[in-house]
C-alpha positions as CSV (number, residue, x, y, z in Angstrom):
1,M,136.8,1.4,-68.0
2,T,134.4,1.8,-65.1
3,K,130.8,1.6,-65.7
4,G,128.4,2.8,-63.6
5,P,124.4,3.4,-63.0
6,T,122.2,3.0,-65.8
7,R,118.7,4.8,-66.4
8,L,117.5,3.6,-70.1
9,P,115.1,5.9,-71.6
10,R,111.3,5.1,-71.1
11,N,108.5,5.3,-73.7
12,T,105.2,4.7,-73.4
13,E,104.4,2.4,-76.4
14,T,103.0,-1.0,-75.7
15,L,105.2,-3.5,-76.1
16,F,102.8,-6.6,-74.2
17,G,99.3,-5.4,-74.7
18,G,97.3,-4.3,-71.7
19,G,98.3,-0.8,-71.8
20,Q,101.8,-1.9,-69.9
21,R,104.1,1.1,-70.2
22,T,108.1,-0.1,-71.1
23,I,111.2,0.8,-71.8
24,A,113.4,1.0,-75.0
25,M,115.4,-2.2,-74.0
26,S,117.5,-4.2,-76.9
27,D,120.0,-6.9,-76.5
28,A,122.9,-4.1,-76.7
29,G,123.0,-4.0,-72.8
30,G,122.7,-7.6,-72.3
31,P,123.3,-10.1,-71.6
32,Y,121.2,-8.8,-68.3
33,L,121.4,-10.7,-64.6
34,F,118.0,-10.5,-63.0
35,D,118.1,-9.8,-59.5
36,V,115.4,-11.0,-56.9
37,G,113.5,-7.7,-56.7
38,V,112.5,-7.6,-60.5
39,I,111.8,-11.2,-60.6
40,S,109.2,-10.7,-57.4
41,L,107.9,-7.2,-59.0
42,A,107.3,-9.0,-62.3
43,H,104.9,-11.7,-61.0
44,T,102.7,-8.8,-58.5
45,D,99.8,-7.0,-59.0
46,A,101.9,-3.5,-57.9
47,P,100.9,-0.7,-59.8
48,V,104.6,-0.5,-60.9
49,R,105.3,-3.4,-62.1
50,D,105.0,-2.4,-65.9
51,V,108.9,-2.5,-66.4
52,A,109.8,-5.4,-64.4
53,L,107.1,-7.3,-66.7
54,S,108.3,-6.1,-69.7
55,Y,111.8,-7.2,-68.6
56,V,110.8,-10.6,-68.1
57,Q,108.5,-11.1,-71.1
58,A,111.6,-9.7,-73.4
59,A,113.6,-12.5,-71.4
60,I,111.3,-15.4,-71.7
61,S,110.7,-14.4,-75.6
62,G,114.1,-14.3,-76.0
63,D,114.2,-10.7,-77.2
64,I,117.0,-10.0,-75.1
65,N,119.8,-12.2,-73.5
66,A,119.3,-13.0,-69.6
67,V,121.2,-14.8,-66.9
68,V,119.2,-15.6,-63.6
69,P,120.4,-17.6,-60.8
70,Y,118.3,-20.2,-59.6
71,P,118.8,-18.9,-56.2
72,A,117.1,-15.6,-57.4
73,V,113.7,-17.7,-57.8
74,I,113.5,-19.4,-54.3
75,E,114.5,-15.6,-52.8
76,A,112.0,-14.3,-55.4
77,H,109.1,-16.7,-53.6
78,N,110.1,-16.1,-50.0
79,V,109.8,-11.5,-51.4
80,L,106.3,-12.7,-53.2
81,T,104.7,-14.7,-50.0
82,T,106.4,-12.6,-47.1
83,Y,105.8,-8.7,-48.8
84,Y,103.2,-9.0,-51.7
85,G,100.8,-11.3,-49.9
86,R,101.0,-14.1,-52.6
87,S,99.8,-17.3,-51.4
88,N,102.9,-20.4,-51.3
89,A,100.7,-22.1,-54.1
90,D,100.1,-19.1,-56.1
91,A,103.9,-17.8,-56.0
92,S,105.2,-21.6,-56.4
93,R,102.9,-21.6,-59.8
94,L,104.0,-18.3,-60.8
95,L,107.9,-19.1,-60.6
96,Q,107.6,-22.3,-61.4
97,N,105.7,-20.9,-64.8
98,F,108.7,-18.5,-65.2
99,M,111.1,-21.7,-64.9
100,D,110.1,-23.1,-68.1
101,A,111.4,-20.6,-70.1
102,K,113.6,-22.2,-72.3
103,R,115.5,-18.8,-73.7
104,I,116.8,-17.4,-70.0
105,H,120.2,-18.8,-69.1
106,W,119.9,-20.5,-65.7
107,Y,122.2,-20.4,-63.7
108,D,122.9,-23.4,-61.4
109,G,126.2,-22.4,-59.7
110,M,126.4,-22.8,-55.9
111,R,129.4,-24.7,-55.4
112,E,131.8,-23.5,-52.3
113,D,134.2,-21.7,-53.9
114,V,131.2,-19.3,-56.2
115,V,129.7,-18.9,-52.3
116,R,133.4,-17.8,-50.8
117,D,133.9,-15.4,-54.0
118,G,130.3,-14.0,-53.3
119,L,131.1,-13.2,-49.7
120,S,134.6,-11.5,-50.3
121,Q,132.3,-9.7,-53.1
122,A,129.7,-8.9,-50.5
123,S,132.5,-7.4,-48.2
124,D,134.5,-5.6,-50.8
125,A,131.7,-3.8,-51.7
126,N,129.6,-3.7,-48.4
127,V,126.2,-5.2,-49.6
128,G,124.6,-8.5,-48.2
129,G,125.4,-11.9,-49.2
130,W,123.1,-12.8,-51.7
131,D,124.0,-9.5,-53.4
132,G,127.2,-10.5,-53.9
133,Y,126.8,-13.5,-55.1
134,Y,124.9,-12.2,-57.7
135,A,127.6,-9.9,-58.3
136,H,130.1,-12.9,-58.5
137,V,127.7,-14.5,-61.2
138,A,127.4,-11.5,-62.9
139,M,131.0,-11.4,-63.5
140,S,131.7,-14.8,-64.1
141,E,129.0,-15.3,-66.9
142,G,130.0,-12.2,-68.6
143,V,127.1,-10.0,-67.8
144,N,126.9,-6.3,-68.6
145,T,124.1,-5.2,-66.9
146,V,122.4,-6.2,-63.8
147,L,118.8,-5.2,-63.6
148,T,117.7,-4.5,-59.7
149,I,115.1,-2.3,-57.7
150,D,117.9,-0.8,-55.9
151,D,121.2,0.8,-56.3
152,D,123.3,-1.8,-54.5
153,F,124.7,-2.8,-57.4
154,E,126.1,0.5,-58.3
155,R,129.0,-0.4,-56.1
156,F,130.2,-3.2,-58.6
157,D,132.4,-1.4,-61.7
158,A,132.2,-4.5,-63.4
159,F,128.9,-4.0,-64.8
160,D,126.2,-1.6,-65.4
161,T,123.5,-1.4,-63.0
162,E,120.0,-0.7,-64.1
163,V,117.7,0.5,-61.4
164,I,114.6,-0.4,-63.4
165,L,112.3,1.8,-61.1
166,S,112.5,6.0,-60.7
167,P,112.4,7.3,-57.6
168,D,108.8,8.3,-58.1
169,E,108.2,4.7,-58.7
170,F,110.1,3.2,-55.8
171,S,107.9,5.7,-53.7
172,Q,104.7,4.3,-55.1
173,L,105.9,0.8,-54.6
174,N,106.9,1.4,-50.9
175,T,103.4,2.8,-50.2
176,F,102.1,0.0,-52.1
177,L,103.5,-2.5,-49.9
178,G,102.8,-0.3,-46.7
179,S,99.1,-0.7,-47.7
């Protein structure tokens, strides 16, 4: 069975207070692998962060089965400080707090064979090395859905891809980052 991109239906109910819009999510699409873009966006004050934050909060509470590779946390630190303007100390604190979540499956594999397979995935799908690595992790950990803010993972047939931002929201994010 070939899997492809998925856009889950959105609703306007608040899940975690603060008037945040969330999506209709369940563990039926899981386990979910969190791409760096989702982790980073959830830890910002960007106007389109609500969906990312809802997923992160659901993973922390155990409402969904989440897989997060440790390298994604390091990469999220770089994204938060380089693109979102967070201070080094603030990004470190936020991500260390995120790492305290005990209901998330933290993937720590970075052996040579894992890296080699990730690079093979990158080459075969013509994506960046990190995306190849995350695709390998998704496949080896039995992930059903990769959560992301871009469409690079749609090149893989082994799992579904949930692009959490609509085209309009992605445009709003680019405007926010450009200001």
